C-alpha positions, 0 to 999 in steps of 0.5 A: 434537889430540883424544884417541884414543877407546877403547870399553869393551864393558860394554853387551854382556856379556850379549848376545854372547860375546866374539868376537861382541862384537868383531865387533859393535864392529868393525862399528860402527867401533870397533876399539880396545877396553877389554875388561871381563872377567866370567864366563861372557862372557870370563874367563881361566880358562874362556876356550876355548883356540881362542877365545883363539887366534883373538882373539890372531890378530885382534890381531896382524893389526891388525884390533882393538887391545885397549888394556886388560883390566878384570876389575872388583873384585867377584869379586876383592878384594885387601883382603879380611880372608880370606887365601883370598879374597886368594889367589883374587884374586891368581890371577884377576889373575895369569891376567888378566896372562897374557891381557893379554900374549897379547892385547898389552893395555897394562894391567889396570884394577883395584881396590886392594880393595873397602871395607866400609861398616859397621865396616871393618877398620882402614885400615892392615890394608886398605893392607897386604893390598892392597899385598902383593897388588899387589907380588906381581902386579908381579913377574909383570908383569916378563916381559910388560911389562903394567902394573897400573892402579889405578882410583879406584872409589867402592866401593874403600877407596881411592876418591880420587886422593890414596890411589891416588897414595900407593900407587903412590909407596910401591911405586915400580914402572915397571909400576904406574900409574893409571886416572882415572875422571872420573864416579867422582871426581865421585860420590865428591866429588872435583874432577877438576881435583885428581885429574888434578893429583895423578895426573899422574906416574902416569896411563896411562888416563882413563875418561869417562862421565856420572853424577848425584850421586843415584846412581852411574852410567856414563851416556852423555855429557851425561846427568849432571853431569860437566863434561867441558870442565873435565876435558879442560882439566885433562888438557891442563894436566898434559900427558896424551897417552894414550887416552880410554876411553868406559865407557858402561853403557846397555841400548841400547849402540849408541845410547849409545856413538854419542851419546857419541862424537858428544858427544866430537867436539863437546867435543874437536874436531880 
């Protein structure tokens, strides 16, 4: 069986408001989505109550399924040296948990914290700040059942699977899991085969797109160096049975997503 495809709305965040974006995706035949959250497009605190309610109704009717919310990591940093920045990140992510519960999303895709390329704080400090923030947020998930899904991201201070798995295992909470982003791994110099094996007990979601090695991108499938056939083999080898998110970032979102969906049908046929 092919992996169920979920579409990330990234290409449309400056083109439509969130309701119009969902209308557009449904019209294109995509009713299962991972929603990237960014202000003013869609942000928990500034989201109008009536908009929030109408989207809830669409989810409950079965018209759309919001598989996950993705608040990114540029506007929230759980590993900032500044306590007030960490507090702000915690509030943003707590409000995202509540929104995910309203919209029946299974999880929140999140960064463990942004890194610094020049003289970063000692890793023990970064780990401590990030872990404290994650543990506080996990207490909030216990009412809703929403999961926190840590992603391997090149700008994070933990960009690889070993590090993400280590934090998940240290905290050991049922609502904490992982998203494995295959182009992120390739760009960070990690073998996806190793990454999938290391995260096999924690994996809740997988992101596909393509990238060259010269710059970090999320191109349409086939435009870069990612070996998707090998990634799919690794996913099946570890017994992964979840969703596959196409997180394509392209100015021509319709064409790039359609081309990527078609490529996945060739790579992962019925």
